[in-house]
C-alpha positions as CSV (number, residue, x, y, z in Angstrom):
1,E,0.0,0.0,0.0
2,I,1.2,3.5,-0.8
3,H,0.0,6.2,1.6
4,Y,0.2,10.0,1.4
5,D,0.7,12.3,4.4
6,R,-1.2,15.6,3.8
7,I,0.9,17.3,6.5
8,G,4.4,16.1,5.6
9,G,7.7,16.7,7.2
10,R,7.3,13.8,9.7
11,D,7.5,10.1,10.1
12,A,3.9,9.1,9.5
13,S,4.4,5.4,9.2
14,K,2.8,4.7,12.5
15,L,-0.3,6.6,11.4
16,V,-0.9,4.3,8.4
17,N,-4.4,2.7,8.5
18,A,-5.2,4.5,11.7
19,D,-8.4,6.0,10.2
20,L,-6.9,9.5,10.2
21,P,-7.9,11.9,7.3
22,D,-4.4,13.4,7.0
23,V,-2.8,10.0,6.2
24,M,-4.6,8.1,3.4
25,E,-3.9,5.3,1.0
26,I,-3.8,6.5,-2.6
27,W,-2.4,3.4,-4.3
28,N,-2.1,-0.4,-3.8
29,V,-0.5,-3.4,-5.3
30,V,-2.2,-6.8,-4.9
31,F,-0.4,-10.1,-5.5
32,I,-2.9,-12.7,-6.7
33,Q,-1.2,-16.0,-5.9
34,Y,-3.5,-18.4,-4.0
35,N,-7.1,-19.7,-3.9
36,R,-8.5,-19.9,-0.4
37,E,-10.4,-23.2,-0.1
38,A,-13.6,-23.6,2.0
39,D,-11.5,-25.2,4.8
40,G,-9.2,-22.1,4.9
41,S,-6.2,-23.7,3.3
42,L,-4.4,-21.9,0.5
43,R,-3.7,-23.6,-2.8
44,P,-1.4,-22.0,-5.5
45,L,-3.2,-20.7,-8.6
46,P,-2.1,-22.1,-11.9
47,A,-1.7,-18.5,-13.2
48,Q,-0.5,-15.7,-10.9
49,H,-0.9,-11.9,-11.4
50,V,-0.2,-8.5,-10.0
51,D,-3.1,-6.1,-9.8
52,T,-2.5,-2.4,-9.1
53,G,-4.6,0.8,-9.0
54,M,-4.5,4.4,-7.9
55,G,-7.5,6.3,-6.5
56,F,-8.3,9.1,-9.0
57,E,-10.5,11.0,-6.6
58,R,-8.0,10.8,-3.7
59,L,-5.2,12.1,-6.0
60,T,-7.5,15.0,-7.1
61,S,-8.1,15.9,-3.4
62,I,-4.4,16.1,-2.9
63,L,-3.8,18.2,-6.0
64,Q,-6.7,20.6,-5.0
65,N,-5.6,20.7,-1.4
66,V,-8.9,19.8,0.1
67,D,-9.7,17.4,3.0
68,S,-12.1,15.1,1.2
69,N,-12.8,13.6,-2.2
70,Y,-16.2,15.1,-1.9
71,D,-14.8,18.6,-1.7
72,T,-13.2,18.4,-5.1
73,D,-14.6,19.8,-8.4
74,I,-15.6,16.2,-9.3
75,F,-18.4,16.2,-6.8
76,I,-19.4,19.8,-6.0
77,P,-21.3,20.3,-9.3
78,L,-23.2,17.1,-8.6
79,F,-24.1,18.3,-5.1
80,T,-25.5,21.5,-6.6
81,A,-27.6,19.5,-9.1
82,I,-28.9,17.2,-6.3
83,Q,-30.0,20.2,-4.2
84,N,-31.7,21.9,-7.2
85,I,-33.6,18.7,-8.1
86,T,-34.6,17.5,-4.6
87,G,-35.0,20.8,-2.8
88,A,-32.9,19.5,0.1
89,R,-30.8,21.8,2.2
90,P,-27.3,22.5,0.8
91,Y,-24.5,20.0,1.4
92,A,-22.7,20.8,4.6
93,K,-19.8,18.3,4.8
94,K,-21.3,16.6,7.9
95,V,-20.4,13.0,8.8
96,G,-21.4,10.6,11.6
97,K,-23.2,12.1,14.6
98,E,-23.2,15.6,13.0
99,D,-25.5,14.2,10.4
100,P,-28.3,12.4,12.3
101,E,-30.8,12.5,9.5
102,Y,-28.2,11.2,7.0
103,I,-28.7,14.1,4.6
104,D,-25.1,14.7,3.8
105,M,-24.5,10.9,3.7
106,A,-27.3,10.8,1.1
107,Y,-25.6,13.6,-1.0
108,R,-22.4,11.6,-1.1
109,V,-24.1,8.3,-1.9
110,V,-26.3,9.7,-4.7
111,A,-23.4,11.7,-6.3
112,D,-21.0,8.7,-6.1
113,H,-23.5,6.3,-7.5
114,I,-24.7,8.3,-10.4
115,R,-21.1,8.5,-11.5
116,T,-20.6,4.8,-11.2
117,L,-23.8,4.0,-13.1
118,C,-23.2,6.5,-15.9
119,F,-19.8,5.2,-16.6
120,A,-20.7,1.5,-16.4
121,I,-23.8,1.8,-18.6
122,T,-21.9,3.9,-21.1
123,D,-19.4,1.1,-21.3
124,G,-22.1,-1.4,-22.1
125,A,-23.1,-2.9,-18.7
126,V,-26.8,-2.7,-17.6
127,P,-28.6,-3.4,-14.3
128,S,-29.8,-7.0,-14.1
129,N,-30.2,-9.9,-11.7
130,D,-26.9,-11.5,-12.6
131,G,-23.2,-10.9,-12.1
132,R,-22.0,-7.3,-12.7
133,G,-25.5,-6.4,-13.7
134,Y,-26.7,-7.1,-10.2
135,V,-23.9,-5.0,-8.8
136,L,-25.2,-2.0,-10.8
137,R,-28.8,-2.8,-9.7
138,R,-27.7,-2.7,-6.1
139,V,-25.9,0.6,-6.6
140,L,-28.9,2.2,-8.2
141,R,-31.4,1.0,-5.6
142,R,-29.2,2.1,-2.7
143,A,-29.0,5.6,-4.3
144,V,-32.7,5.8,-5.0
145,R,-33.6,4.8,-1.5
146,Y,-31.2,7.5,0.0
147,G,-32.7,10.1,-2.3
148,R,-36.3,9.3,-1.6
149,Q,-36.0,8.7,2.1
150,N,-33.3,11.1,3.2
151,L,-33.5,13.9,0.7
152,G,-37.2,13.9,0.1
153,A,-36.7,13.4,-3.6
154,E,-39.5,12.6,-6.0
155,L,-39.7,9.7,-8.4
156,G,-37.4,10.3,-11.4
157,F,-34.9,12.5,-9.5
158,F,-32.0,10.1,-10.1
159,A,-32.3,10.0,-13.9
160,K,-32.4,13.8,-13.9
161,L,-28.8,13.9,-12.5
162,V,-27.3,12.4,-15.7
163,P,-26.9,15.8,-17.5
164,A,-25.0,17.1,-14.5
165,F,-22.7,14.1,-14.6
166,V,-22.1,14.7,-18.3
167,D,-21.3,18.3,-17.8
168,V,-18.5,17.3,-15.3
169,M,-17.1,14.3,-17.3
170,G,-18.1,14.9,-20.9
171,S,-15.0,16.8,-21.9
172,A,-12.7,14.0,-20.8
173,F,-15.0,11.2,-21.8
174,P,-16.8,12.1,-25.0
175,E,-18.6,8.7,-25.1
176,V,-20.7,9.8,-22.1
177,V,-22.0,12.7,-24.2
178,E,-22.9,10.3,-27.1
179,K,-24.7,7.9,-24.8
180,Q,-26.4,10.4,-22.6
181,E,-29.9,9.7,-23.9
182,Y,-29.4,5.9,-23.7
183,V,-28.0,6.1,-20.2
184,T,-30.8,8.3,-19.0
185,G,-33.4,5.9,-20.4
186,I,-31.9,2.9,-18.6
187,I,-31.6,4.6,-15.3
188,Q,-35.1,6.0,-15.6
189,E,-36.6,2.6,-16.3
190,E,-34.7,1.0,-13.4
191,E,-35.6,3.8,-11.0
192,E,-39.3,3.6,-11.9
193,S,-39.2,-0.2,-11.5
194,F,-37.7,-0.1,-8.0
195,S,-39.9,2.8,-6.9
196,R,-43.0,0.6,-7.5
197,T,-41.8,-1.7,-4.7
198,L,-39.7,0.7,-2.6
199,D,-42.5,2.1,-0.5
200,K,-44.0,-1.3,0.2
201,G,-40.5,-2.6,0.9
202,L,-39.8,0.2,3.4
203,Q,-43.1,-0.4,5.1
204,K,-42.4,-4.2,5.3
205,F,-38.9,-3.6,6.7
206,N,-40.3,-1.3,9.4
207,E,-42.9,-4.0,10.3
208,L,-40.2,-6.6,10.5
209,A,-37.9,-4.3,12.5
210,E,-40.6,-3.7,15.1
211,K,-40.6,-7.5,15.8
212,V,-36.9,-7.6,16.5
213,G,-36.1,-8.8,20.0
214,A,-33.9,-7.3,22.7
215,D,-30.8,-8.8,21.0
216,Q,-31.3,-6.2,18.2
217,I,-30.5,-8.9,15.6
218,F,-32.4,-8.5,12.3
219,S,-33.3,-11.9,10.9
220,G,-31.4,-13.1,7.8
221,A,-34.5,-14.9,6.7
222,D,-36.4,-11.6,6.7
223,A,-33.6,-10.0,4.7
224,H,-33.9,-12.9,2.3
225,F,-37.6,-12.2,2.0
226,L,-37.0,-8.5,1.3
227,Y,-34.4,-9.5,-1.3
228,T,-36.6,-12.0,-3.2
229,S,-40.0,-10.3,-2.8
230,M,-39.2,-6.6,-2.7
231,G,-36.0,-6.4,-4.6
232,F,-34.0,-5.0,-1.6
233,P,-30.3,-5.9,-2.0
234,V,-28.9,-7.3,1.3
235,D,-26.4,-4.5,1.7
236,L,-29.4,-2.0,1.6
237,T,-31.3,-4.0,4.2
238,E,-28.1,-4.2,6.4
239,L,-27.6,-0.4,6.1
240,M,-31.3,0.3,7.1
241,A,-30.9,-2.1,10.1
242,E,-27.7,-0.3,11.2
243,E,-29.5,3.0,11.1
244,K,-32.0,1.6,13.6
245,G,-29.2,0.3,15.8
246,M,-29.6,-3.3,14.7
247,T,-27.2,-6.0,13.4
248,L,-28.2,-8.1,10.4
249,N,-27.8,-11.9,10.8
250,K,-25.6,-12.2,7.6
251,E,-24.9,-15.9,8.3
252,E,-28.6,-16.7,8.2
253,F,-29.1,-14.7,5.0
254,E,-26.1,-16.3,3.3
255,A,-27.4,-19.7,4.3
256,K,-30.7,-19.0,2.6
257,M,-28.9,-17.8,-0.5
258,Q,-26.7,-20.9,-0.4
259,E,-29.8,-23.1,-0.3
260,E,-31.0,-21.5,-3.6
261,H,-27.5,-21.8,-5.1
262,D,-27.2,-25.4,-4.1
263,I,-30.4,-26.3,-5.8
264,S,-29.3,-24.5,-9.0
265,Q,-25.7,-26.0,-8.8
266,A,-27.1,-29.5,-8.2
267,A,-29.0,-29.3,-11.4
268,H,-25.9,-28.1,-13.3
269,L,-23.6,-30.8,-11.7
270,A,-26.2,-33.5,-12.4
271,K,-26.2,-32.5,-16.1
272,M,-22.4,-32.7,-16.2
273,A,-22.2,-35.9,-14.1
274,G,-24.8,-37.8,-16.0
275,G,-26.9,-38.3,-12.9
276,S,-24.0,-39.9,-10.9
277,G,-23.9,-37.2,-8.2
278,K,-20.2,-36.6,-8.8
279,D,-18.6,-33.1,-9.0
280,M,-17.0,-33.3,-12.5
281,R,-15.6,-29.8,-12.6
282,L,-11.9,-29.0,-12.9
283,V,-11.2,-26.1,-10.5
284,A,-7.8,-24.6,-9.6
285,E,-6.7,-27.7,-7.7
286,Q,-7.2,-30.0,-10.7
287,T,-5.8,-27.6,-13.4
288,S,-2.7,-27.0,-11.1
289,Y,-2.3,-30.8,-10.9
290,L,-2.4,-31.2,-14.7
291,V,0.1,-28.4,-15.1
292,G,2.3,-30.0,-12.5
293,Q,2.2,-33.2,-14.5
294,N,3.6,-31.3,-17.5
295,I,0.4,-31.9,-19.5
296,S,0.2,-29.4,-22.3
297,A,-2.9,-27.5,-23.4
298,T,-5.4,-29.5,-25.4
299,D,-5.0,-28.7,-29.1
300,D,-8.7,-28.5,-30.3
301,A,-8.0,-26.8,-33.7
302,A,-9.7,-29.8,-35.3
303,K,-13.1,-28.7,-34.0
304,Y,-13.4,-26.6,-37.1
305,V,-13.0,-29.6,-39.4
306,W,-16.2,-31.3,-40.4
307,H,-17.1,-34.9,-41.2
308,E,-13.7,-36.4,-40.3
309,E,-12.7,-38.6,-37.4
310,L,-9.5,-37.5,-35.6
311,A,-7.2,-40.4,-34.9
312,D,-4.1,-40.9,-32.7
313,C,-5.4,-38.7,-29.9
314,V,-3.4,-39.5,-26.7
315,V,-5.2,-39.8,-23.3
316,K,-3.3,-37.5,-21.0
317,A,-5.5,-37.8,-17.9
318,C,-8.5,-39.7,-16.6
319,F,-10.8,-38.0,-14.2
320,I,-13.5,-39.6,-12.0
321,G,-14.7,-36.5,-10.0
322,R,-13.5,-34.2,-7.3
323,N,-13.1,-35.8,-3.9
324,E,-13.5,-39.3,-5.5
325,T,-9.8,-40.3,-4.9
326,E,-7.7,-40.5,-1.8
327,D,-5.9,-37.3,-2.6
328,M,-9.3,-35.6,-3.2
329,I,-8.1,-34.4,-6.6
330,G,-9.9,-37.0,-8.7
331,F,-7.4,-38.3,-11.3
332,V,-6.8,-42.1,-11.9
333,D,-4.7,-44.2,-14.2
334,S,-7.6,-45.9,-16.0
335,I,-11.4,-45.9,-16.2
336,S,-14.0,-48.6,-17.1
337,P,-17.8,-49.0,-17.1
338,E,-17.7,-49.3,-13.3
339,S,-16.3,-45.8,-13.1
340,S,-19.7,-44.3,-13.9
341,A,-19.3,-40.6,-14.9
342,V,-15.8,-39.9,-16.2
343,G,-13.8,-37.1,-17.8
344,I,-10.9,-37.5,-20.2
345,V,-8.2,-35.0,-21.2
346,L,-6.6,-35.6,-24.6
347,D,-3.6,-34.0,-26.2
348,K,-5.8,-33.1,-29.2
349,S,-9.5,-33.1,-29.9
350,S,-12.1,-32.4,-32.6
351,F,-14.9,-31.9,-30.0
352,Y,-16.3,-28.4,-29.5
353,A,-16.3,-27.4,-25.8
354,E,-19.2,-25.3,-24.6
355,A,-18.3,-21.6,-25.0
356,G,-19.6,-18.3,-26.3
357,G,-23.2,-19.4,-25.9
358,Q,-22.8,-22.4,-28.1
359,V,-23.5,-25.9,-26.6
360,Y,-20.9,-28.7,-26.6
361,D,-20.5,-31.5,-29.1
362,V,-21.3,-35.1,-28.3
363,G,-20.0,-38.3,-29.8
364,T,-17.7,-41.2,-29.0
365,L,-14.0,-41.9,-28.2
366,T,-12.8,-45.3,-29.4
367,S,-9.4,-46.6,-28.2
368,S,-6.9,-48.7,-30.1
369,T,-7.5,-51.4,-27.5
370,G,-11.3,-51.4,-28.2
371,A,-12.6,-49.3,-25.3
372,V,-15.6,-47.1,-26.2
373,V,-16.5,-43.9,-24.3
374,K,-19.8,-42.2,-25.0
375,I,-19.2,-38.4,-24.8
376,T,-22.3,-36.5,-23.6
377,N,-20.7,-33.1,-22.5
378,V,-17.5,-31.2,-23.3
379,Q,-16.2,-28.4,-21.1
380,A,-13.1,-26.2,-21.3
381,Y,-11.2,-25.4,-18.0
382,G,-8.4,-23.0,-18.7
383,Q,-6.2,-24.6,-21.3
384,F,-7.7,-28.1,-20.9
385,V,-10.7,-29.6,-22.7
386,L,-12.5,-32.2,-20.6
387,H,-14.6,-34.8,-22.4
388,L,-17.4,-36.0,-20.1
389,G,-19.3,-39.2,-20.4
390,E,-19.3,-42.9,-19.5
391,V,-17.2,-45.8,-20.6
392,A,-19.6,-48.1,-22.7
393,S,-17.1,-51.0,-22.9
394,G,-13.5,-51.9,-22.2
395,T,-10.9,-50.1,-20.2
396,L,-9.3,-46.8,-21.1
397,S,-5.9,-45.8,-19.6
398,V,-3.6,-42.8,-19.6
399,G,-1.3,-43.1,-22.6
400,D,-3.8,-44.9,-24.8
401,T,-4.6,-43.5,-28.2
402,V,-8.2,-42.9,-29.2
403,K,-10.2,-41.8,-32.2
404,C,-12.6,-38.8,-31.8
405,S,-15.9,-39.2,-33.5
406,V,-18.1,-36.1,-33.3
407,D,-21.9,-36.4,-33.9
408,Y,-21.9,-34.0,-36.9
409,V,-25.6,-34.6,-37.6
410,R,-26.3,-33.0,-34.2
411,R,-23.7,-30.2,-34.8
412,A,-25.2,-29.2,-38.2
413,P,-28.3,-27.4,-36.8
414,I,-26.2,-25.9,-34.0
415,A,-23.9,-24.3,-36.6
416,S,-26.9,-23.1,-38.6
417,N,-28.3,-21.4,-35.5
418,H,-25.0,-19.9,-34.6
419,T,-24.3,-18.4,-38.1
420,M,-27.9,-17.0,-38.2
421,T,-27.3,-15.5,-34.7
422,H,-24.6,-13.4,-36.3
423,V,-26.9,-12.5,-39.2
424,L,-29.6,-11.6,-36.7
425,N,-27.2,-9.3,-34.8
426,H,-26.4,-7.5,-38.0
427,A,-30.1,-7.3,-39.0
428,L,-31.1,-5.7,-35.7
429,R,-28.5,-3.0,-36.1
430,E,-29.6,-2.4,-39.6
431,V,-33.3,-2.1,-38.7
432,L,-33.0,-0.2,-35.4
433,I,-30.0,2.0,-36.0
434,K,-28.8,2.3,-39.6
435,R,-32.1,2.7,-41.5
436,P,-33.5,5.4,-39.1
437,E,-30.1,7.2,-39.5
438,K,-30.5,7.1,-43.3
439,E,-34.1,8.4,-43.1
440,S,-33.3,11.2,-40.6
441,G,-29.9,12.1,-41.8
442,K,-28.7,12.2,-38.2
443,T,-26.3,9.9,-36.3
444,S,-28.1,7.9,-33.7
445,T,-27.0,8.0,-30.1
446,L,-28.7,4.6,-29.5
447,T,-26.9,1.3,-29.6
448,V,-27.8,-2.4,-30.2
449,D,-25.2,-4.5,-28.4
450,Q,-25.1,-8.2,-27.8
451,K,-25.8,-9.1,-24.2
452,G,-25.8,-12.9,-24.4
453,S,-26.8,-15.8,-26.6
454,L,-27.6,-19.5,-26.5
455,V,-27.2,-21.7,-29.5
456,D,-28.2,-25.3,-29.5
457,E,-29.6,-27.9,-31.9
458,T,-33.2,-26.7,-31.6
459,K,-33.1,-22.9,-31.5
460,L,-31.1,-19.7,-31.2
461,R,-31.6,-17.2,-28.4
462,F,-30.1,-13.7,-28.7
463,D,-30.1,-11.0,-26.0
464,F,-29.4,-7.4,-26.9
465,S,-29.6,-3.9,-25.5
466,W,-32.7,-2.0,-26.5
467,S,-35.0,0.1,-24.4
468,G,-38.4,-0.9,-25.7
469,Q,-40.5,-3.6,-27.4
470,L,-39.9,-4.0,-31.2
471,T,-42.9,-3.1,-33.3
472,P,-44.4,-5.8,-35.6
473,E,-43.0,-3.9,-38.6
474,Q,-39.5,-3.9,-37.1
475,L,-39.8,-7.7,-36.4
476,A,-41.0,-8.3,-39.9
477,E,-38.0,-6.3,-41.3
478,V,-35.5,-8.2,-39.2
479,E,-36.9,-11.6,-40.2
480,K,-36.9,-10.6,-43.8
481,L,-33.3,-9.5,-43.7
482,C,-32.3,-12.8,-42.2
483,M,-34.3,-14.7,-44.8
484,D,-32.8,-12.6,-47.6
485,R,-29.3,-13.6,-46.4
486,I,-30.2,-17.3,-46.7
487,V,-31.8,-16.9,-50.2
488,N,-28.8,-14.9,-51.4
489,A,-26.5,-17.7,-50.4
490,V,-23.8,-15.6,-48.7
491,P,-20.5,-17.2,-48.0
492,V,-19.3,-17.5,-44.4
493,D,-15.5,-17.0,-43.9
494,A,-13.5,-17.7,-40.8
495,Y,-10.0,-16.3,-40.5
496,V,-7.5,-16.0,-37.6
497,A,-5.9,-12.5,-37.5
498,P,-3.9,-10.3,-35.2
499,L,-6.3,-8.8,-32.6
500,G,-5.2,-5.2,-33.3
501,D,-5.6,-5.5,-37.0
502,A,-9.0,-7.2,-36.7
503,Q,-10.3,-4.5,-34.4
504,Q,-9.9,-1.9,-37.2
505,I,-12.5,-3.5,-39.4
506,S,-15.3,-0.9,-39.6
507,S,-18.3,-3.2,-39.1
508,L,-16.7,-5.4,-36.4
509,R,-19.1,-6.4,-33.6
510,A,-17.7,-7.6,-30.3
511,V,-19.3,-8.5,-26.9
512,F,-18.8,-6.0,-24.1
513,G,-16.7,-7.4,-21.3
514,E,-15.5,-10.3,-23.4
515,K,-11.7,-10.9,-23.4
516,Y,-10.5,-12.0,-26.9
517,P,-7.2,-13.8,-27.6
518,D,-4.5,-12.5,-29.8
519,P,-4.6,-13.6,-32.5
520,V,-8.4,-13.8,-32.8
521,R,-10.8,-15.7,-35.0
522,V,-12.9,-13.5,-37.2
523,V,-16.1,-14.7,-38.8
524,A,-17.6,-12.8,-41.6
525,V,-21.0,-13.4,-43.3
526,S,-20.0,-11.7,-46.5
527,D,-19.2,-12.0,-50.2
528,H,-15.7,-10.6,-49.3
529,A,-13.2,-12.8,-47.4
530,V,-11.7,-11.5,-44.1
531,P,-8.2,-10.9,-45.6
532,E,-9.8,-8.5,-48.1
533,M,-11.4,-6.6,-45.2
534,L,-8.1,-6.5,-43.3
535,A,-6.4,-5.0,-46.3
536,N,-8.7,-2.0,-46.2
537,P,-10.4,-2.2,-42.8
538,Q,-12.2,1.2,-42.9
539,D,-13.9,0.6,-46.2
540,S,-17.6,1.6,-45.6
541,Q,-18.9,-1.3,-47.7
542,W,-18.1,-3.7,-44.8
543,N,-21.0,-2.2,-42.9
544,E,-23.3,-4.2,-45.2
545,Y,-22.0,-7.4,-43.7
546,S,-21.8,-9.2,-40.3
547,V,-18.3,-9.3,-38.9
548,E,-17.6,-10.7,-35.4
549,F,-15.0,-12.3,-33.2
550,C,-16.1,-15.8,-32.7
551,G,-14.7,-19.2,-31.7
552,G,-17.8,-21.2,-32.6
553,T,-18.5,-23.7,-35.4
554,H,-20.3,-22.2,-38.4
555,L,-21.8,-22.9,-41.8
556,T,-19.8,-22.3,-45.0
557,N,-22.7,-20.6,-46.7
558,T,-26.0,-19.1,-45.4
559,K,-28.0,-21.2,-47.8
560,E,-27.3,-24.2,-45.6
561,A,-29.6,-22.6,-42.9
562,E,-32.5,-23.2,-45.3
563,A,-35.0,-20.9,-43.5
564,F,-35.3,-18.5,-40.6
565,V,-38.3,-17.9,-38.4
566,L,-38.4,-15.4,-35.5
567,L,-40.5,-17.0,-32.9
568,A,-40.6,-14.4,-30.1
569,E,-39.3,-11.1,-28.9
570,E,-39.5,-10.2,-25.2
571,G,-37.9,-8.1,-22.4
572,I,-35.8,-10.0,-19.9
573,A,-34.4,-7.0,-17.9
574,K,-34.4,-3.2,-18.1
575,G,-32.9,-2.3,-21.4
576,I,-32.4,-5.9,-22.5
577,R,-34.5,-7.7,-25.1
578,R,-34.5,-11.4,-26.1
579,I,-35.2,-12.9,-29.5
580,T,-35.8,-16.6,-30.0
581,A,-35.6,-18.0,-33.5
582,I,-35.2,-21.3,-35.4
583,T,-33.6,-22.4,-38.6
584,T,-33.3,-25.4,-41.0
585,G,-36.0,-28.0,-40.7
586,E,-37.6,-26.5,-37.6
587,A,-38.1,-23.2,-39.4
588,K,-39.5,-24.9,-42.5
589,K,-41.9,-26.8,-40.3
590,A,-43.0,-23.5,-38.6
591,I,-43.6,-21.9,-42.0
592,A,-45.7,-24.8,-43.1
593,L,-47.8,-24.7,-39.9
594,A,-48.4,-20.9,-40.4
595,N,-49.5,-21.5,-44.0
596,E,-51.8,-24.3,-42.8
597,F,-53.3,-22.2,-40.1
598,E,-53.8,-19.3,-42.5
599,S,-55.8,-21.6,-44.7
600,K,-58.0,-22.5,-41.8
601,L,-58.6,-18.8,-41.0
602,T,-59.5,-18.1,-44.6
603,A,-62.0,-21.0,-44.5
604,A,-63.5,-19.6,-41.2
605,E,-64.3,-16.2,-42.9
606,V,-67.3,-17.7,-44.5
607,V,-68.6,-19.3,-41.3
608,Q,-71.7,-17.5,-39.9
609,G,-73.9,-17.4,-36.8
610,D,-73.4,-19.7,-33.9
611,D,-70.9,-21.9,-35.7
612,L,-68.5,-19.0,-35.9
613,E,-68.2,-18.8,-32.1
614,S,-67.0,-22.4,-31.7
615,T,-64.7,-22.0,-34.7
616,V,-63.1,-18.9,-33.2
617,K,-62.6,-20.7,-29.8
618,Q,-61.0,-23.7,-31.5
619,L,-58.7,-21.6,-33.7
620,S,-57.7,-19.4,-30.8
621,A,-56.7,-22.4,-28.7
622,E,-54.8,-23.9,-31.6
623,L,-52.9,-20.7,-32.3
624,D,-51.7,-20.5,-28.7
625,G,-50.0,-23.8,-29.1
626,L,-48.3,-23.1,-32.4
627,D,-44.6,-22.4,-32.8
628,I,-44.7,-20.0,-35.7
629,A,-43.3,-16.6,-36.6
630,A,-44.1,-14.0,-34.0
631,V,-45.3,-11.5,-36.7
632,K,-47.6,-14.2,-38.2
633,K,-49.1,-15.0,-34.8
634,M,-49.8,-11.3,-34.2
635,Q,-51.6,-11.0,-37.6
636,F,-53.6,-14.2,-36.9
637,R,-54.7,-12.9,-33.5
638,E,-55.9,-9.6,-35.1
639,Q,-58.0,-11.6,-37.6
640,L,-59.4,-13.7,-34.7
641,A,-60.2,-10.5,-32.8
642,T,-62.2,-9.3,-35.8
643,M,-64.1,-12.6,-35.9
644,T,-64.8,-12.3,-32.1
645,K,-66.4,-8.9,-32.7
646,Q,-68.6,-10.6,-35.3
647,V,-69.6,-13.3,-32.8
648,L,-70.6,-10.6,-30.2
649,A,-72.5,-8.7,-32.9
650,H,-74.4,-11.8,-33.8
651,K,-75.3,-12.5,-30.1
652,K,-76.6,-8.9,-29.7
653,Q,-78.7,-9.3,-32.8
654,K,-80.2,-12.5,-31.4
655,L,-81.0,-10.9,-28.1
656,A,-82.7,-8.0,-29.9
């Protein structure tokens, strides 16, 4: 740790970490070397790092010779904006007992949190219920609660602070100016969503707090209820409890959360272990063991080769599950049918390990000695590919050679769905951003960024950033663009290029937060090969094509996808939409079903009187169960709604 003494001219080493404002840490260096196990023991990490960072705000306070980060010109303009918007008294630099109503605390929290959220959302993160998204959601809800409860702010106050943040940071970070409208929209939606439960949640918290006994311990189970039912992050509940002189039972809360996690984890492990109950993951302990055995990284370059068996693959390790051996690591010399769930590490493989939203390959391993292993799951752990399954016959030992036989029939629709996910990503940007820009003549400040995907043999699922529901017209345009790419038989080119060179391609799309290797694999759905794009990366014509970093398996031409049907479009979080679609035979089947249903609707148009009512009911029930294009389903529902009006009119006429 590097500390700074504001006074100077003395030996302040004894004052370090003594909670004195004149001696503060401005920089630290963290040596990441061990993984702490559940039993408290330390195990060396296979890769070790040094992490370092300096506090920008603390450095600013030193340069501006003020006592606090909050007295710098980073925060003062935000405090002014907060006062103007909320009508609260001015910020008075009070802390602790001097601030019994937590007004100055609220100023600091709100100002700090609007900065955090604006930067993070500008960079592509969004509030959600998972991972970093949930961190942002917690930050926002904490700020909103402080503003509403301690500053007397009204609904919408938090989003109104975005312009003040942009005024402070916009000159140094032009991207926050460009994304101001988008960031405001996300924060506004999230603020409104939390506000709908905030008042009820505060009321419920107060009711629960009144029941707390003399020990002043707020129940972890109650905190879990507030979290699951009211959307209160646990740190917010803990803070509110502390304000009332209570202590939250964090152990009880964490136990409740662990129960939920265990249920979810058990389902995942059961899938990997084939129902054996074993833990078939390779964590730091297992990968360290493999590295210590001088086992090289699995060469899986052959996963991009189709319809060929890969021979002479050497078995480097046999795994029967964590804690399944005396040393608790899980590796053995040989495996057999009696081993139940097993994992195999090879020197090379043609199997695709689950990654980037694409599911794993399945198939078989056949050894030179006649052993057969049915592979039902493939996962990558660091540099090693683990082939999971069961030994169907024979015994497989370390050092044996095997032949990899991938189920390419299963992989084909996966590749189709993956390639069309790229096409869909490009089509969404074209319909939602590019076409409106051409029509208005103005550059849009909105973005359509990939937020996740799932590609398996039955469907594709694509999550993207967008603030509202797509219109039927937009959905129809997106679906048509995807179908046009199939009809036009566009080549699909994959090429490995230096990361820096590939990043210069004008139409390149990459996933926020994803770390890409160097060199990187570039996949282009284009009449022009990737090397041609690399030769002139800023050529505007590349904007007409999908270009992405991707390590997945793809088609060689879009015509192999046969057809594309957009089944559904829905919101899954604030600012995040999800499209589900199908290709190949499943899409053709959906098109046929839609045509068949349309014929039934046409036939129903001539039905009159009482017969029409039963026909409409029958068709409505049938439509609900059909997996057909979302746009078609909307159109059919409109037609049925018109027929329903005819039924009501007929009933009124009969009563008259």
